[in-house]
C-alpha atoms as one frame of an Amber mdcrd trajectory, in Angstrom:
protein
  -3.997  -4.208  49.719  -0.655  -3.986  47.899  -1.024  -7.582  46.733  -4.489
  -6.831  45.345  -3.087  -3.851  43.466  -0.336  -6.041  42.004  -2.865  -8.678
  40.920  -5.053  -6.022  39.264  -2.004  -4.561  37.523  -1.042  -8.030  36.284
  -4.458  -8.595  34.700  -4.431  -5.135  33.100  -1.049  -5.826  31.510  -2.093
  -9.289  30.334  -5.400  -8.062  28.887  -3.624  -5.242  27.063  -1.110  -7.660
  25.571  -3.863  -9.945  24.343  -5.626  -6.965  22.780  -2.598  -6.631  20.495
  -2.549 -10.284  19.462  -6.257 -11.044  19.507  -7.180 -14.253  17.701  -9.920
 -12.353  15.826  -7.133 -11.191  13.512  -5.070 -13.242  11.096  -1.280 -13.193
  11.213   0.724 -12.384   8.066   4.465 -12.981   8.195   6.280  -9.868   6.993
   9.984  -9.991   6.227   9.900  -7.353   3.455   9.383  -3.893   4.947   9.909
  -2.018   8.193   9.282   1.280   9.955  11.461   4.072   8.579  11.810   2.954
   4.951  11.477   5.598   2.229  11.184   5.460  -1.541  10.916   8.209  -4.148
   9.656   7.602  -7.682   9.753   9.629 -10.905   6.610   9.633 -13.043   6.853
  10.052 -16.825   4.307  10.248 -19.620   6.151   9.158 -22.713   9.529  10.852
 -22.345   8.229  13.814 -20.313   8.638  14.039 -16.531   5.214  14.840 -15.121
   5.390  14.009 -11.420   7.027  12.657  -8.300   5.774  10.175  -5.709   7.055
   9.458  -2.208   6.224   6.280  -0.287   7.212   6.475   3.377   6.719   4.286
   6.445   6.900   6.402   9.602   9.671   5.631  12.104   7.103   5.092  14.886
   4.655   2.268  15.500   1.171   3.647  16.277  -1.638   2.230  18.400  -4.939
   2.219  16.484  -7.905   0.162  17.704  -5.579  -1.332  20.338  -3.407  -2.750
  17.567   0.195  -1.905  16.562   0.198  -0.126  13.207   2.572   1.223  10.585
   1.757   4.782   9.498   2.288   4.702   5.732   2.078   7.804   3.553   1.989
   7.989  -0.238   2.376  11.546  -1.534   2.088  12.391  -5.210   2.634  15.730
  -6.918   2.908  17.178 -10.388   6.352  18.296 -11.541   7.933  20.005 -14.535
   5.555  21.454 -17.102   2.535  19.766 -15.488   3.039  21.580 -12.188   0.917
  24.388 -13.584  -1.993  22.218 -12.374  -0.553  22.137  -8.787  -1.648  18.629
  -7.847  -0.703  17.527  -4.320  -2.434  14.298  -3.269  -1.840  12.348  -0.052
  -2.901   8.787   0.784  -2.338   7.793   4.411  -3.020   4.400   5.944  -2.567
   2.927   9.416  -1.723  -0.694   8.633  -1.794  -3.464  11.225   1.774  -4.731
  11.676   0.607  -8.301  12.338  -2.456  -8.752  10.116  -1.454  -6.328   7.294
  -4.942  -4.798   7.097  -5.950  -1.126   7.455  -7.533   0.409  10.534  -7.779
   3.950   9.212  -7.309   5.541   5.785  -7.066   9.245   4.935  -7.231  10.771
   1.467  -6.360  14.441   0.893  -6.541  15.978  -2.567  -5.208  19.402  -3.524
  -5.616  20.121  -7.235  -5.368  23.852  -7.925  -8.249  25.435  -5.989  -9.989
  22.073  -5.547  -9.773  20.444  -2.128 -11.119  17.155  -0.839 -10.636  15.156
   2.345 -11.982  11.723   3.196 -11.377   9.376   6.130 -12.262   5.694   6.309
 -12.533   4.009   9.711 -12.197   0.228   9.500 -13.535  -2.221  12.067 -11.794
  -5.366  10.867 -13.196  -7.813  13.477 -16.751  -6.761  12.537 -15.966  -6.502
   8.796 -17.362  -2.986   8.645 -16.151   0.461   7.622 -17.386   4.043   7.855
 -16.439   6.705   5.311 -16.533  10.267   6.632 -16.456  13.199   4.215 -17.847
  16.742   4.616 -19.496  15.698   7.901 -21.424  12.987   6.061 -21.054   9.293
   6.917 -21.464   6.204   4.774 -21.355   2.710   6.286 -20.160  -0.442   4.535
 -20.255  -4.160   5.171 -16.878  -5.524   4.122 -15.433  -8.852   3.052 -13.034
 -10.268   5.618  -9.594  -8.598   5.703 -10.573  -5.842   3.287  -7.733  -3.563
   2.123  -7.403   0.072   1.084  -5.193   1.152  -1.826  -2.126   1.668   0.397
  -2.417  -1.392   2.635  -3.187  -3.514  -0.431   0.172  -2.512  -1.908   1.984
  -3.554   1.288   0.007  -6.783   1.516   1.359  -7.658  -1.956   4.898  -7.174
  -0.668   4.359 -10.041   1.794   3.459 -12.556  -0.926   5.914 -15.400  -1.688
   6.411 -14.624  -5.388   9.451 -16.902  -5.457   7.132 -19.881  -4.877   4.520
 -18.931  -7.491   3.984 -20.436 -10.921   3.698 -18.280 -14.021   0.041 -17.339
 -14.508  -0.920 -17.826 -10.851  -3.469 -15.268  -9.587  -3.773 -13.815  -6.076
  -6.985 -12.113  -4.947  -7.830  -9.717  -2.108 -10.834  -7.448  -1.428 -10.315
  -3.679  -1.485 -12.455  -0.661  -0.557 -11.757   2.237  -2.914 -13.824   5.277
  -3.964 -16.853   3.976  -2.032 -16.811   0.671  -3.896 -15.592  -2.807  -2.966
 -13.337  -4.419  -5.554 -11.861  -7.884  -5.839  -8.205  -6.995  -6.414  -6.525
  -9.572  -8.644  -2.795  -9.849  -9.320  -1.306 -12.238 -11.878   2.285 -13.462
 -11.455   4.015 -13.482 -14.839   7.509 -14.723 -14.028  11.078 -13.548 -13.486
  13.419 -11.394 -15.537  16.314  -8.923 -15.288  15.893  -5.209 -16.047  18.233
  -2.228 -16.452  17.870   0.772 -14.123  19.828   3.915 -13.219  21.318   1.907
 -10.324  22.350  -1.047 -12.492  20.773  -4.357 -13.475  18.487  -6.125 -11.030
  16.443  -9.321 -10.983  12.690  -8.739 -10.698   9.332 -10.482 -10.463   6.857
  -9.374 -13.124   3.264  -9.007 -11.942   0.112  -7.640 -13.575  -2.926  -6.225
 -11.798  -5.983  -7.579 -13.645  -8.158  -4.571 -14.477 -11.937  -4.545 -14.973
 -13.253  -3.165 -18.294 -12.823   0.621 -18.347 -12.316   3.610 -20.646  -8.953
   4.675 -19.204  -6.549   1.745 -19.534  -5.641  -0.156 -22.695  -6.642  -3.708
 -21.852  -6.984  -6.001 -18.863  -3.233  -6.140 -18.201  -2.377  -2.512 -18.989
  -0.292  -2.199 -15.807   3.022  -4.049 -15.599   4.919  -4.005 -12.290   8.535
  -5.088 -11.808   9.131  -6.007  -8.156  12.653  -6.659  -6.844  13.433 -10.378
  -6.769  14.714 -10.267  -3.189  13.296 -10.085   0.321  12.380  -6.387  -0.057
   9.893  -7.038  -2.898   9.905  -3.340  -3.797   8.452  -2.025  -7.090  11.432
  -0.909  -9.175   9.533   0.094 -12.318   5.870   0.300 -13.303   4.592   0.655
 -16.862   1.035   1.741 -17.647  -0.665   1.680 -21.055  -3.482   4.199 -21.316
  -5.746   4.466 -24.337  -4.086   7.817 -25.112  -0.450   6.856 -24.454   1.984
   5.196 -22.052   3.356   6.185 -18.669   6.138   4.861 -16.458   7.118   5.094
 -12.803  10.798   4.581 -11.967  12.562   4.253  -8.629  14.531   7.472  -8.077
  15.937   7.058  -4.547  15.588   4.824  -1.519  16.512   4.795   2.170  16.265
   2.433   5.142  15.032  -0.575   3.190  15.244  -3.781   5.198  17.792  -5.548
   2.954  20.463  -4.269   0.525  19.450  -4.307  -3.136  21.503  -6.553  -5.391
  22.433  -4.191  -8.232  24.867  -5.510 -10.847
């Protein structure tokens, strides 16, 4: 009887292990980020400070859909003179540590008296998702390895920019605001920028935007990503039709590799 129990236990352990590395998922090598890293950004419109943003990867690894996941939170808030509007928005994603795809996404908006909460449940092997909001459900058929806005950002950090040619475009599907987009990123090249921490080498990339009434042109967003293994956004510049905004790295903690400030 004891031997039978041991055999059963062995198969339970083996089956659980294979659930975490199922071949129905891709494998993306990640040498850029880790559990516990934290970044804070300052948001400006022109020369005026209007907000703060925190991007944090929880210290723990979570089990979602029998897969190991990072719990990544992006929190944005108004600051300075704009805090009269009291905006507090949270974007939370459980991102597969091996496949770099989302399993669950939560959006919480607090803007004055306005409140909104939405949860997206992803079934990556079946290429499906369910959006739940106000007890209503909406089902979607997804392209393979579909991202949310948070996981898409971390997927970009795994890309080998150092091997790309200027003008090369990377594409990935994304579910956002109940629509499926084909996210496109164009690699522009390398340069050196000045920051509050010193000079640093960066990769310049541009999200390719669809026609819209908000941004000024197809390449209105310019992102400077550290030219190192971290691949962290150091500065972001955005051209709106009514003016320009910037996002600057304010503080950082527990990044995987030291930054090379000069």
